[in-house]
Phi, psi and omega in degrees: 000127180273155184266345177059031177279140179257334184219173180198166177215135179259110180269000181285142183278345188235321189260148172285152175247129179246132178244126187250151179292320185248159174296157179075023178059050182231164175084193180301155182211155168238147178229151180236134175289166176306135180065014181274144173243137175242122180288324179212119178299144179272318189258337185235022182306118180061018180220023184280143184230346179208162187211145172202153172274144178227157180284000000 
């Protein structure tokens, strides 16, 4: 099931946030630096299925 998110914001002070097109952290991805806001995802717009923080 996809989440249909168009935008996102990373509120973490240290870690990057990665949003993936497919479940299981696979496929196209967009990433956000700490405290970054994205108004419209480029690669996973309305089709995001998984998320993780990375160093």
